[in-house]
FIFI-431294 format. One record per atom (N, C-alpha, C): residue in one letter; y, z, x. Coordinates in steps of 0.05 Angstrom, whole numbers, plus 5000, padded with zeros to 4 digits. Layout:
! FIFI-431294
AYZX...
//
This chain:
! FIFI-431294
M482150684679M480650634706M482550834726K481650884747K482351064766K482050884790V484550874798V485150704834V485450954850L484450884873L484951094897L486350914921M488350944925M489450754951M490050854972I488950854997I488550935016I490050845049G492251005055G493250875078G493251065105A493851015122A493751135150A496151345149H498851215140H500651395140H501851335113Q504251595104Q505551595080Q507051285067D507951165079D509050945074D507950695073D505550695089D503850455086D503250435053I502250585040I501650515012I503750424995E506550594998E508050454979E509050224987L508850095017L509449775020L508149645008R504949675009R503149485006R501749474976C502249754967C501249764933C503449914916G505549914920G507450074905G508249984876G508149684878G508349524858G506749544833L504049504842L501049534830L501149814821A501250024837A501250284830A502850354804A505550274801A507250294776A505950144759L504949924757L503749764735L501549954725L500149984741L497550144732L498750434719K499750534728K500950774712K502550694684K503150544684K504550404660K503050304639N500350234647N498350124632N496450324624G496850544633G495150784630G492650834643H492550714669H490650804691H491450994704E489251154718E489951384738E490151224768V492651344781V493351294815V492851494828Q491351454853Q491751724873Q491751554894F494551684913F495051604940F493651804958L492651714983L491151875004L492751775034S494451935042S495051835066S493252045088V492151845106V489852015126V491152155148S493352125157S495252275175S497552385167N498552565180N501452725170N503352565177G503452345187G505652255193G507352285218S506152435233S508552655251S508652465274G508052235283G508952005299G511351855292G512451835270G513951635267G516851725267H517851745291H520351835295H521051775320H523751765328H524851665359H526251895374R526452085344R529252345358R527552585349L526452605327L525252895315L522452925332S521953195334S519553265340S516653265323R514453265329R512553195306R512853425288P512953655291P514153795268P515753765249E517653735258E520153625243E519253405228I518853155237I518652915228I516052975200Q513853165209Q511853185188Q512753265168A514753515172A516153665149A517953515128R519353305142R520953105127R518952915116R516752855124R515652645110R513452725088A513252985092A511953085061A513753125045A516553215044A517953215029A518652915015E518752765035E518752405023E516352385007S514052445016S511752385000S511552504975A512552744970A513052884942A515052734930K516852634934K519052464918K517852204906V516352064924V514751824915V513151944892A511752164900A509352194875A510852224848E513052384853E514452454828E515752114815L516751934830L518451714823L515651514812L513351524823L511251374814L509051544788G510151764790G507651964768G505151954779I504951994803I502051984817I500752294830R498752294838R497852434853R498252344883Y499352494907Y499652394927Y498052614950D496452624962D494852724982D495552645009V496152865030V496952815054V494052975068W493252895093W491553035107W493253135131S494653365128S496353485143S495153525170D493353585172D491553665198D490753465219V491553175210V490652925224V493252865237E493652805264E495752785274E495952425276D499052375266D499252045269D498851975292C497551715299C496851615323C494351745333E492551865321E490352035334E488251975313I488051825289I486351745270I483551625286Q481551695281Q479151615297Q476651605277A475651335281A473051285261A470451505272T470451725273T468451885281T466351965250L464052045261L462152175243L464352335226E465252575238E466852805216E468352635203M470252425210M472152365188M470452215169R468352045178R466151905159R465552045138R465052325143R463852535123R465752645110R468652705119R470552745107R471752565087M471152295092M472352115067M470352035052T467552085057T465152075039T466052315016R466452555024R466852735004R469552734991Y471352604998Y473952614986Y473552344961I472152094972I472351934956I470552004926R467852144936R466452274914R467752454891E469352614908E471452824889E473052594868A474052424883A476752264867A475152084845A472552004851A470851834840A472251564826P473351434846P474751244831P472850954830D474850794812D473450514804D473950344827V476550394835V477150144859V478350314882I477950254903I480050344929I480850134944I483550184948I485349904963I486050104990T485549965013T485850085039T486949785059H486449925086H487549695108H484949495115R485449275121R483049125138R483549295160T480949165175T480449305203T480549165226N482748905226N483948805243N487348785245D488249025233D490949065223D492049145254Y494649115263Y496049235287Y496049465292H496049655280H496149945286H493350035293T492650175307T489850335309T489050505291D491550605278D491150785258D490850655234H491350435226H490250275200H487950155206R487750065230R484349965229R482550175231N483250355247N481350625239N481150695211T483150715198T483050835174T481350625151G480950315157G479450175147G476550175153M475650225180M473550325188M472350485177I474150765171I472750975162I472350975130V473250845116V473050725088V470750605088Q470450325105Q468250145108Q465950285114D466050465128D463250625143D461850825120A464350945105A463151065084A462450985060S462750715057S462350545032S459950585019Y457750505033Y454850515021Y453850805023L454750965037L453651275037L454651395016L456551274999L457451454974L455551464955I453651354952I451651324939I449051404947V448751534971V446551624980V446051954978P445252104964P444952354956P443952574980N442652515001N441952625025N443852615047E446152485043E448552475057E450952625045C451452845060C453953025053C452753065022P450653235020P449053374994P450853574981D453553654991D454753874985D456153724955V456653494958V458153364936V456453124927P456553154899P454652944885P455152624894A452852514896A453652194905A454652094877L456151854880L456751684863L454551564855L454751424829L452451244817L452750994829K454750884836K455550614843K457750594866T457450464883T459950384894T462250294885P464750394890P466850314879P467250014892V469149844875V470949624888V471949734916I472049584934I474449624952I475849374961L478649424960L480249154964L481849234994H482349065006H484749045025H487248915019S489249155027S492048995026S492648815042E494948695037E495948405051E496448485078D495848275097D497048295121D497748005135A499247965157A499747685165A498047585187F495747755196F493547665217F492147475208T491647315233T490547035230T487947005242N486547205251N483847225266N482747455257P480747485235P480847255219P482847265200P483647025185P486147055164P485647195141F487447325128F487647435102F487547245081K485247275062K485247085041K485047255019A486647175000A487947324980A485547314951S483847544948S482847514918S484047534898V486047724896V487847764871V490847764874V492447654870V494947654869V496547744851V498047964848V499248074827V502148064822D503247914802D506047964791D507848204797I509348324807I510448574810I513348584803D514548334787D516948314779D517948584762E516048694748E516648844727E516749094743T515449194762T516149414775T517249434806I518749184810I520449184834I521649374837D523349494821D525449694823D524649934829Q522249974819Q520750214822Q519750204848K518150064860K517049954888K519350054910L521549924903L524149924925L524950214932K525150354904K525450664906K524150794920A521750714910A519250824917A519450904955V519550584965V520150544998V522450655004E524850664989E527050805000E527251095001A525151214986A524451484987A524351575017N522451395029N521551435055N523751395080V526751515070V528551515085V527751535119S526151735126S526551755152S524751475168Q523251375152Q522351095163Q524450795161V524950785136V526250505130V529050495144Y530550805141Y532950765150Y533450875181E531450995190E531151115218E529250985235W526651085233W524050945253W524250685256L523550555229L522850255230L525650155233A528050155228A530350065234A530950065263F530050305281F530150315303F528350185319T525550145308T523549975325T524049675316N525749555295N526549345294N529149225307G530549485321G532949435337G535349395314E534649525291E536949545271E538649745263E537649955281E538650215272E541750245266Q543350085288Q546350045291Q547149935263D546049755252D546249585224D546149755206V545050005199V544050175178V547150275163P547850225139P550350295130P550350655129P552050805128P552251105133P550751245106E549551465106E548851575085E551151625060S552751635068S556151755050S556151435035D554851205040D555251005025D552250935013P551351064995P548350964978P548250644975E550350614963E550350294948E549250094972A551550174996A551349935018A548349935031R547750175032R544650235043R542250115030Y542450144999Y540950054988Y540949744988K543449574990K543249334994K541749205019W542449365043W541449335066W538449295066L537549525057L534649555053L533149375039C534249165020C533448975005C533848785023G536448745035G536048495053G538148225039M537348165013M539047954999M538148044965E539647894952E539247924926E537547654922I535747724912I532947534898I533147494867T534247274858T534247194834T532847014819K532546954797K530046694787K530746474791D533046374812D533546174819D533346124854T532646334857T532246374893T530046204896T529846064915T527645854919T525546004941D522845874941D521345994956D522645944992D523645704992D524645625021D526945825024E528045875013E530846055014E529446355028I527346435010I526246685014I524746645045R522946455051R522346415078R524046445101A526846335095A528846285112A530346585122A530246735098A531247015101A530547115125K532547285134K531747455164K530247695157R531147875142R529948075136R530148245110G529348445106G529548635083G527148655068Y527348885053Y523948915039Y523948785014A525948765002A525848564982A525048274984V526048165010V524747955022V522247925026R521748155041R518248205049R516548205021F517448285001F515448274977F516048014962A518247894965A518547604952A517047414971R516847444995R515047275018R512347295000T511247444995T508847484987T507947304961A509947284946A509847124921A510346764931A511746784949A512546464966A509946374976R508146584994R506046595006R503546474988F504246604966F501246604946F502346474921R504146284925R505046104895R503045954884E501045804900E499245674886E497045864870E496946114883E494946274871E495646374845L497946464845L499746514824L500646354800I501046134803I500845904785I497545894775E495945894792E493445864776E492246134762R493046324771R492346584748R493946584726Y497046534729Y498846614711Y499846314692G498746114698G499745884692G501845774704E503045514702E505345434709E507645554705E508445564681E510245654673E511545974682R509846124681R509946434693R509746454723G507746284727G507146364758G509146274775A510446034766A512645894784A514846054782K515046244767K517646364766K517446664780V514746754785V514747044795V516347094821R517647224816R519547304848R517847534868F516447654863F514847874870F512647934866A511147984886A508048004884A506848174906E504348244902E502848384920E499848274920A498848224941A496048074945A493648284957F491548244948F489548404959F486748204958A484448264981A482648164983A480048324977V478148204970V475848324963V474448434991C473848654993C472448815017C469148775013E467048605025E464948615018E463248775021Y464349065029Y462949285038Y462649445009G464849414991G464449514964G463049384943G463749524920G462649384901G463549174884R461948944869R462748744862R465948784838L467548614845L470148594825L469448404801T468948514778T467948344753T470348214744E470448044728E472747934719E474348104694E471848274682E473348494666E475148644681Q474848754703Q476248924717Q478748764730K478648504738K480248394742K482448404723K481848354697K484148294674K485248574667Q483648794667Q484349134663Q486649154683L486049114712L487149214736L489749114745F489748834740F491548624754F493048404735F492148374714F493948184700F494548314678F497348394675F498648434651F500548284633E500048354607E501748154592E505048264593K506948104596K509548164593K510548284567
//
């Protein structure tokens, strides 16, 4: 099967879907990333051209680490994504050419205007994917792909997980893919979180990676300890497992579900096609 993961910015996809992407590739499925913008807004010291070039190189490294195709719309400026007719038609053509079985993207009530508008563009294109007279230069799809939203913490309306995936098997790949976005995790996001002064120097990669993770999470780490932890990307991905512990146990059984340390969660978008039980089995629940 083919899965298209669409984010507003390059690191969005790695942070929200990187573990699943690695699992899908490992199990023979095809994965494609699309960043709708060029990432040129994501820095506090570098100019737009400078950070765009750095992020393009970082995305190329992510593509190599995960073994995926990674497209970036380099002509769309960061912080300027809009849900226009032009963008809807561009997305319609892109999705038709990719011909995915499943699309994963943002919800439309996310904190960042680029995230919200990216979700809206995909949502607005969803039905039109099968309409031959819309964008007739690219053949229409025969059916609308399944569309899923990646996890967020917003409560109005709340995110309700339809699928929760155990990513323990690929957490190292996910963390390495996240770390490849050096300009973000060690610089821009560290700056916006008030942590820039705490980042270990580039000359000490082991300490930097330890800082990135935030804390060591083992099979004995409890959900309460994870919830109490202050920061770190390993902590962030473990919190998803803690947040959806009941769903993990329901899906994987008590023995496995209670032991999952890292997870990703997705909600079915009603604008997409129906997610069948067979698709769930193929795409989200892998035997260890």
